C-alpha positions as CSV (number, residue, x, y, z in Angstrom):
1,M,-5.9,30.7,65.2
2,D,-7.7,27.4,65.1
3,A,-9.7,28.5,62.1
4,H,-6.6,29.4,60.2
5,I,-5.0,26.0,60.9
6,L,-8.3,24.3,60.0
7,A,-8.5,26.1,56.7
8,A,-4.9,25.1,55.9
9,G,-5.9,21.5,56.7
10,Y,-8.8,21.6,54.2
11,S,-6.5,23.2,51.6
12,T,-4.0,20.4,51.9
13,T,-6.8,17.8,51.9
14,G,-8.0,19.2,48.6
15,W,-4.6,18.8,47.1
16,V,-4.2,15.3,48.3
17,V,-7.7,14.3,46.9
18,G,-6.8,16.0,43.6
19,Y,-3.5,14.2,43.4
20,T,-5.1,10.9,44.3
21,I,-7.8,11.3,41.6
22,G,-5.2,12.3,39.1
23,G,-3.1,9.3,40.0
24,V,-6.0,7.0,39.6
25,I,-6.9,8.5,36.2
26,V,-3.2,8.0,35.1
27,L,-3.3,4.4,36.2
28,V,-6.6,3.7,34.4
29,V,-5.2,5.3,31.2
30,V,-2.0,3.2,31.5
31,A,-4.1,0.1,32.1
32,L,-6.0,0.8,28.9
33,V,-3.1,1.8,26.7
34,V,-0.6,-1.0,27.6
35,P,-2.8,-3.9,26.2
36,I,-3.2,-1.8,23.0
37,L,0.5,-1.3,22.7
38,L,1.2,-5.0,23.3
39,L,-1.4,-5.9,20.6
40,A,0.2,-3.5,18.2
41,R,3.6,-5.0,18.9
42,S,2.2,-8.5,18.3
43,I,0.7,-7.4,15.0
44,G,4.0,-5.7,14.0
45,D,5.9,-9.0,14.7
46,E,3.5,-10.9,12.5
47,A,3.6,-8.4,9.6
48,P,6.8,-9.7,8.0
49,K,5.4,-13.3,8.0
50,I,2.2,-12.0,6.4
51,N,4.2,-10.1,3.8
52,D,6.3,-13.2,3.0
53,G,3.2,-15.3,2.6
54,L,1.7,-12.7,0.2
55,T,4.9,-12.5,-1.8
56,Q,4.9,-16.3,-2.1
57,A,1.3,-16.2,-3.2
58,V,2.1,-13.7,-5.9
59,H,5.0,-15.9,-7.1
60,N,2.8,-19.1,-7.1
61,T,0.0,-17.5,-9.0
62,A,2.0,-15.6,-11.6
63,P,1.7,-18.5,-14.1
64,L,-2.1,-17.9,-14.1
65,A,-1.5,-14.7,-16.1
66,A,-0.4,-17.0,-19.1
67,L,-3.7,-18.9,-18.9
68,R,-5.4,-16.4,-21.2
69,T,-2.7,-17.2,-23.9
70,T,-3.2,-20.9,-23.3
71,I,-7.0,-20.5,-23.8
72,E,-6.5,-18.5,-27.0
73,H,-4.2,-21.2,-28.4
74,A,-6.5,-24.0,-27.4
75,T,-9.4,-22.2,-29.1
76,I,-7.4,-21.9,-32.3
77,I,-6.5,-25.6,-32.1
78,I,-10.1,-26.6,-31.5
79,A,-11.3,-24.4,-34.4
80,G,-8.7,-26.1,-36.7
81,L,-9.7,-29.6,-35.5
82,Q,-13.4,-28.7,-36.2
83,R,-12.5,-27.5,-39.7
84,G,-10.5,-30.7,-40.3
85,R,-13.4,-32.8,-39.1
86,A,-15.9,-30.9,-41.3
87,R,-13.6,-31.5,-44.4
88,L,-13.4,-35.2,-43.6
89,G,-17.2,-35.3,-43.4
90,G,-17.4,-35.9,-39.7
């Protein structure tokens, strides 16, 4: 009888050890995942601010697209001035 009770005790001990190891593994995973989730939330909170900044940068730099036209007109004006100077003998 004692061997049967002793075997049952070992069986229960195995389950307790298994549950303990499983619990520790779950706690370790939670301890690793929670900071990642908090960082993701922080990034998510900052995303609208970043998007607003980029939208403002697009708006502020839009006039630079017209710079090519300005350069072309300035080149035409300079060429005209050079022709005028050449005709005047300068």
